[in-house]
DODO-10991 format. One record per residue (C-alpha): x, y, z; residue in three letters. Coordinates in Angstrom, 1 decimal, decimal comma, padded with zeros to 4 digits. Layout:
// DODO-10991
+--------+--------+--------+--------+
|      u |      v |      w | residu |
+--------+--------+--------+--------+
|      X |      Y |      Z |    ALA |
...
+--------+--------+--------+--------+
END
This chain:
// DODO-10991
+--------+--------+--------+--------+
|      u |      v |      w | residu |
+--------+--------+--------+--------+
|  029,2 | -018,9 |  015,0 |    MET |
|  026,2 | -016,8 |  013,9 |    LYS |
|  024,9 | -014,0 |  016,1 |    GLN |
|  021,5 | -012,4 |  015,8 |    TYR |
|  020,6 | -008,9 |  016,9 |    ILE |
|  017,2 | -007,6 |  017,9 |    GLY |
|  016,6 | -003,9 |  018,2 |    LEU |
|  013,7 | -002,1 |  020,0 |    ASP |
|  013,9 |  001,4 |  018,7 |    VAL |
|  012,6 |  004,5 |  020,5 |    SER |
|  013,3 |  008,3 |  020,1 |    ILE |
|  016,0 |  008,5 |  022,8 |    LYS |
|  017,4 |  005,0 |  023,1 |    GLU |
|  017,5 |  001,6 |  021,5 |    THR |
|  017,3 | -001,7 |  023,4 |    ALA |
|  019,7 | -004,3 |  021,9 |    ILE |
|  019,5 | -008,1 |  022,4 |    SER |
|  022,2 | -010,4 |  021,0 |    ILE |
|  021,6 | -014,1 |  020,6 |    ARG |
|  023,9 | -017,0 |  019,7 |    GLN |
|  023,0 | -020,6 |  019,5 |    ASP |
|  019,5 | -019,8 |  020,7 |    GLY |
|  020,7 | -018,2 |  023,9 |    LYS |
|  020,9 | -014,5 |  024,8 |    ARG |
|  024,5 | -013,5 |  025,2 |    ILE |
|  024,1 | -009,8 |  025,8 |    TRP |
|  021,4 | -007,3 |  026,4 |    ARG |
|  021,8 | -003,5 |  026,7 |    GLY |
|  020,8 | -000,1 |  025,5 |    LYS |
|  022,4 |  002,8 |  023,7 |    CYS |
|  021,4 |  006,1 |  022,4 |    ALA |
|  019,3 |  006,0 |  019,2 |    SER |
|  022,1 |  007,1 |  017,0 |    ASP |
|  023,0 |  005,0 |  013,9 |    PRO |
|  026,8 |  005,5 |  014,5 |    GLN |
|  026,7 |  004,6 |  018,2 |    LEU |
|  024,4 |  001,6 |  017,5 |    LEU |
|  026,8 |  000,3 |  014,8 |    ALA |
|  029,8 |  000,6 |  017,2 |    ALA |
|  027,9 | -001,4 |  019,9 |    VAL |
|  027,0 | -004,1 |  017,4 |    ILE |
|  030,6 | -004,3 |  016,1 |    ARG |
|  032,0 | -004,6 |  019,6 |    LYS |
|  029,4 | -007,0 |  021,1 |    ARG |
|  028,5 | -009,1 |  018,1 |    ALA |
|  031,4 | -009,4 |  015,7 |    PRO |
|  029,8 | -012,4 |  014,0 |    TYR |
|  026,5 | -010,7 |  013,4 |    ALA |
|  024,5 | -012,7 |  010,8 |    TRP |
|  021,2 | -010,9 |  011,0 |    ARG |
|  019,9 | -007,7 |  012,5 |    VAL |
|  016,1 | -007,3 |  013,1 |    VAL |
|  014,1 | -004,5 |  014,4 |    PHE |
|  010,6 | -003,6 |  015,3 |    GLU |
|  008,5 | -001,9 |  012,6 |    THR |
|  007,4 |  001,7 |  013,2 |    GLY |
|  008,2 |  005,2 |  012,3 |    PRO |
|  011,8 |  005,1 |  013,5 |    LEU |
|  012,7 |  001,8 |  011,8 |    SER |
|  012,8 |  003,6 |  008,4 |    VAL |
|  015,5 |  005,9 |  009,7 |    TRP |
|  017,7 |  003,1 |  010,9 |    PHE |
|  017,1 |  001,0 |  007,7 |    TYR |
+--------+--------+--------+--------+
END
């Protein structure tokens, strides 16, 4: 059961989309803070296989 996470990063908040078997199973937002983002991913996608995010100035900070 692989889950894939997509992140759309902005200064104040990050949009999160979680997919499994080609279907979106959860979509939401959280503050753009690495610790908060990690907590949301652990809770909503315990079987995360890959995390992808948009490229831009803030992506370096998360990476």
